[in-house]
C-alpha positions as a printed Julia matrix, in Angstrom:
213×3 Matrix{Float64}:
 -10.05   45.69  -45.21
  -7.64   43.09  -46.48
  -5.45   43.69  -43.41
  -8.45   43.2   -41.11
  -9.34   40.0   -42.93
  -5.79   38.71  -42.55
  -5.79   39.5   -38.83
  -9.11   37.69  -38.29
  -7.89   34.69  -40.27
  -4.7    34.6   -38.24
  -6.66   34.71  -34.97
  -8.96   31.91  -36.09
  -5.94   29.86  -37.14
  -4.32   30.49  -33.76
  -7.51   29.52  -31.93
  -7.77   26.38  -34.04
  -4.19   25.47  -33.23
  -4.85   25.95  -29.51
  -7.99   23.82  -29.71
  -6.11   21.06  -31.54
  -3.32   21.23  -28.95
  -5.91   20.94  -26.18
  -7.44   17.89  -27.8
  -4.02   16.27  -28.13
  -3.21   17.04  -24.49
  -6.52   15.61  -23.32
  -5.99   12.53  -25.44
  -2.56   12.1   -23.95
  -3.98   12.44  -20.44
  -6.71    9.89  -21.05
  -6.43    6.69  -19.07
  -7.6     3.24  -20.12
 -11.08    2.3   -18.96
 -11.01   -0.43  -16.33
 -13.95   -2.17  -14.77
 -14.9    -1.09  -11.25
 -13.11   -2.85   -8.43
 -15.28   -5.54   -6.8
 -16.95   -4.29   -3.62
 -16.09   -7.52   -1.82
 -13.38  -10.11   -2.31
 -13.8   -13.86   -2.29
 -10.1   -14.65   -2.15
  -9.09  -16.21    1.17
  -6.71  -14.05    3.18
  -4.15  -15.64    5.46
  -5.0   -14.06    8.8
  -1.75  -15.08   10.53
   0.48  -12.06   10.98
   3.95  -12.45    9.5
   6.94  -10.6    10.89
   8.65   -8.25    8.44
  11.65   -5.91    8.19
  11.15   -2.87   10.4
   8.99   -4.68   12.96
   9.89   -4.46   16.62
   9.62   -7.72   18.53
   9.76   -8.3    22.25
  11.62  -11.59   22.91
  10.8   -13.03   26.33
  12.89  -15.96   27.54
  11.14  -17.31   30.62
  13.39  -17.6    33.67
  16.2   -15.76   31.85
  15.59  -12.0    32.04
  19.14  -11.32   30.87
  18.26  -12.94   27.53
  14.95  -11.1    27.15
  14.78   -7.85   25.21
  12.97   -5.83   22.58
  14.8    -5.83   19.23
  14.11   -4.57   15.7
  13.97   -6.79   12.64
  16.72   -5.52   10.37
  16.17   -4.5     6.71
  17.63   -7.89    5.7
  14.84   -9.62    7.65
  17.09  -10.94   10.44
  17.38  -10.19   14.14
  19.99  -10.59   16.86
  19.43  -11.21   20.56
  21.81  -12.41   23.3
  23.22  -15.81   22.22
  21.24  -15.65   18.96
  22.88  -13.93   16.01
  21.54  -13.17   12.53
  18.41  -15.29   12.86
  16.02  -15.03    9.87
  12.78  -13.55   11.21
  10.96  -12.15    8.18
   7.91  -14.05    6.82
   7.54  -16.03   10.04
   4.65  -15.9    12.48
   5.58  -14.79   16.02
   5.04  -18.38   17.18
   7.34  -19.81   14.5
   9.96  -17.22   15.38
   9.72  -18.14   19.07
  10.32  -21.81   18.23
  13.33  -20.87   16.09
  14.83  -18.84   18.95
  14.23  -21.74   21.33
  16.12  -24.02   18.96
  19.07  -21.6    18.88
  19.1   -21.1    22.65
  18.92  -24.87   23.24
  22.64  -25.0    22.51
  23.35  -22.89   25.62
  20.49  -23.41   28.09
  18.26  -26.33   28.94
  14.67  -26.4    27.66
  14.28  -22.7    26.89
  10.75  -21.32   26.69
  10.38  -18.27   24.47
   7.48  -15.96   23.68
   7.66  -13.38   20.89
   5.37  -10.36   21.03
   5.26   -7.97   18.07
   5.04   -4.39   19.35
   5.8    -2.38   16.2
   3.97   -3.49   13.07
   5.3    -3.09    9.53
   5.02   -6.6     8.1
   6.43   -8.1     4.89
   6.25   -6.0     1.75
   3.86   -8.44    0.07
   1.3    -7.82    2.85
   1.47   -4.04    2.64
  -0.92   -1.77    0.77
   0.81    1.02   -1.18
  -0.82    4.34   -2.0
   0.92    6.55   -4.55
   0.05    9.73   -6.41
  -2.34   12.45   -5.28
  -3.01   11.31   -1.73
  -2.36   13.82    1.04
   0.23   11.43    2.54
   1.25    8.7     0.06
   2.65    5.75    1.97
   2.77    1.99    2.49
   0.26    0.66    5.01
   0.13   -2.62    6.87
  -2.95   -4.6     5.81
  -5.57   -5.11    8.5
  -8.38   -7.64    8.48
 -11.47   -6.47    6.55
  -9.65   -3.29    5.44
 -11.47   -1.17    2.85
 -10.4     1.68    0.59
 -12.21    4.04    2.99
  -9.88    2.92    5.79
  -6.93    3.47    3.46
  -8.03    7.0     2.55
  -8.44    7.9     6.22
  -4.89    6.78    6.94
  -3.39    8.72    4.01
  -5.33   11.89    4.84
  -7.69   11.87    1.85
  -7.15   13.34   -1.6
  -5.21   16.43   -2.63
  -6.98   19.29   -4.42
  -5.3    18.18   -7.64
  -6.43   14.55   -7.47
  -8.52   12.95  -10.2
 -10.12   10.65   -7.66
 -12.57    8.94   -9.99
  -9.71    7.95  -12.29
  -7.85    6.13   -9.53
  -6.81    2.56  -10.28
  -6.31   -0.43   -8.04
  -3.57   -2.86   -9.07
  -4.09   -6.34   -7.62
  -2.45   -9.71   -8.15
  -5.05  -12.36   -9.01
  -3.84  -15.93   -9.59
  -0.35  -14.65  -10.25
  -1.52  -12.06  -12.81
  -1.72   -8.29  -12.39
  -5.26   -6.94  -12.7
  -6.31   -3.29  -12.77
  -9.64   -1.89  -11.58
 -11.22    1.55  -11.4
 -11.92    3.03   -7.97
 -14.26    6.02   -7.59
 -12.39    7.81   -4.82
 -13.88   11.23   -5.51
 -17.42    9.83   -5.23
 -16.46    8.12   -1.98
 -14.37   10.8    -0.27
 -15.99   14.0    -1.52
 -19.42   12.74   -2.54
 -20.1    10.41    0.36
 -21.14    7.59   -1.98
 -20.62    4.52    0.19
 -21.25    2.25   -2.81
 -17.81    3.33   -4.06
 -16.15    1.68   -1.04
 -14.32   -1.58   -1.84
 -12.45   -4.2     0.15
  -8.66   -4.27    0.0
  -6.28   -7.2    -0.11
  -2.64   -7.54    0.99
  -0.33   -6.37   -1.78
  -2.85   -3.98   -3.39
  -1.46   -0.8    -4.98
  -3.73    2.25   -5.18
  -2.7     4.79   -7.84
  -4.29    8.25   -7.7
  -3.54   10.36  -10.81
  -3.41   14.13  -11.03
  -6.15   16.1   -12.75
  -4.84   18.35  -15.53
  -8.02   20.38  -15.98
């Protein structure tokens, strides 16, 4: 009888230890409570597209087909075309870049007229939206006008089966300060709750944690 009592006590002690461990694990997995991300944004967004590293630009020099070509913007933000070497291109609008190329070409030809057409869009890092964590295809996306988190989730292929979608956080720079908001991705993607959709801004980072239970 005493042996049975000792065995039962040991089992209860073991169960209690497991329960305590579970509580500690859950506490460790808990995330801070953030307010919901605003559905709309009032901050003005610069709609002019800026060239960035990785973009492909088609440089057209009118009347000079030998100087016209499609070139990539290098990782250092510069490009090279015939007669124009190592020209800074990143963070410029296509029109500004065209004027800069005209200025360079003016040394060699008279009154050059240049048009720059962006054909492969990546954009500057500060205008990209980054999605990390439990998305099907985590990646950096080029911001598009009026982009929402629904558009973002479509591009990254939705959530993985391990995602804790309703614990996702949106990191946004507001007046030079980092702010964090809660985004209810599970309600939006799996529940069809359109009220969980929110507008995105250039530079937003969407973090989707993993569910541990």
